[in-house]
C-alpha positions, 0 to 999 in steps of 0.5 A, a space after each residue: 327394239 320394239 317396233 313403233 307401228 303394231 296395229 293397221 287399221 281395218 282398212 288397210 287390212 282389206 286393201 292389202 290383197 284380194 280374197 282367193 283360195 290361189 294355188 295353194 288350195 286345190 281341189 281335194 283341198 276345198 272338198 275336205 274343208 267344205 266337208 269338214 264345214 259341214 261335219 262341224 255345223 251338225 255338231 253344234 249344240 242348241 246353246 251355240 257350243 260344241 262338243 259332246 259329255 266325253 270332251 266337255 261340251 260348252 267350252 268357251 274357247 272350242 266354241 269361239 275357235 268353231 266360230 272362227 272356223 266359220 268366219 274364215 270360210 266368208 260366213 257372218 251374222 248377217 250371211 254366209 252358209 254358216 251365218 247362224 251357226 256364227 250368230 248361235 255362237 257369239 250368243 252364248 259367248 255374250 251369255 257367259 261374260 262377267 261383271 268384270 268382263 271374263 269370258 267364262 262358263 261358271 258352270 263348267 269346271 276347265 284347265 286354263 280358263 285364260 285360253 277361252 277368254 283369250 279366245 272368245 275376245 279374238 272371235 268377239 272382236 272379229 265379228 264386230 269388226 266384220 259385222 253389224 254387231 255393235 252390241 258386242 262392244 261393250 263386253 268385247 271391251 270389259 274383255 279386253 279390259 281385263 287382258 290389260 289388268 292381268 299383264 304380270 310384270 314379266 308381260 305375259 298372262 297365265 291360266 287365270 286372270 291374276 298378274 302372277 305367273 306367265 307363260 308363252 301360250 296363253 301370252 300368245 293367244 292374249 296377244 292376238 286377242 288384243 290385236 283383234 279388238 284394237 283393229 276393230 276399234 277398241 283402244 289397247 295401251 302401246 305399252 301392254 304390248 311392248 311388254 307383250 314382246 319383251 317376255 316373247 323375245 325371253 323366251 327364245 332358245 340359242 336354236 331359234 325355237 322356244 320354250 314354254 316360260 322364261 325360267 323353265 328349261 331351255 326346250 324348244 317345241 314346234 308348237 309354241 314356236 310358231 305361236 310365239 312366232 305369229 305373236 310377234 308379228 301380231 305385234 307389229 315386229 316384221 324385221 328382227 333376229 328372232 323372226 330369222 332364228 325362229 323360222 330357222 328353227 321351224 323349217 328344221 323341224 317341219 313336222 306337224 307331230 313332233 309333239 303329237 298332243 299338240 300337233 292341231 295347235 302346231 298346224 294352226 300357229 304354223 300355217 299362220 306364221 308361214 302367211 304372215 312370213 310370206 315368200 319362200 317360207 309360205 311357199 314352202 311350208 303351208 303346202 307341206 302342213 296342208 298335205 299332211 293335214 289333208 292326209 290325216 283327215 278322217 273323211 269328214 273331220 279330224 281327231 283328237 282323244 284329248 281336247 275332241 274332235 270338234 276342236 281338231 276340226 276347227 284347228 285344221 279348218 281355221 289352218 287350211 283357209 288361211 289362203 282366203 284371207 277372209 278375216 282381219 286378225 289371219 291377214 298379213 
């Protein structure tokens, strides 16, 4: 049964808990986070993007995640030590907006551009909801409408903006983008989310973890399982056997490196899953995740040979800053 309440107004989100670093962000975590934010800011390109020639700069998704890392620290386009960096990322995102709403850099060939569109839509929605950037509304609405129009018959999304295939990872990205947009006042049909919830649940395996696609072999992984749990919470599912079984799987596999190729992706979604669940899931799960991230930092940033250090650092920063409770899409 799909929950009838899947969105909470921004005013209620902000009323739940005051922002604060709490006992979960000790002195070491604060220091590493501050150093990494400075490192990331220094890597921004003139056009607002992040990355080097080796790691394909000018990517929508990576730029959006870096912008989210600055938002999670408390900066917005109008204020904060990284206000200029957020603003430049927003301008790049707007420059990538196509007439149909697709957020894509047409000069760059990327694998799975709907990932970038999902992250980019979420970033624009958060900026729109947290600042005075009314100029974002039209392009944000178009980006949301493209997501709605490209949902496939199973209830999911895939690499490209066509309603054909679907996988759990891209689907999670779009669900979070839609939630962020709805929180900011953009209309999203409830039936779109209901269908996505059905798709997510069909991907759950008997062990509580999640497979990549409905008809794939039943192989669970921490990264996509944590992502699926976050999407269910984002869709308003708060009391469901799927969540309980999912956390049982996560606790049994509490490792960032069960698949080293996706360890930062796993950290990003695991931190959010624990935060949404709260209680012992949070108090037991987050400190382990936090300490592994802190132990793996290379002085002032994190490294990923495949996706680039900017991507890895942005993902790690967002995970570490979840207790700040400053960005609506990451709030309880």
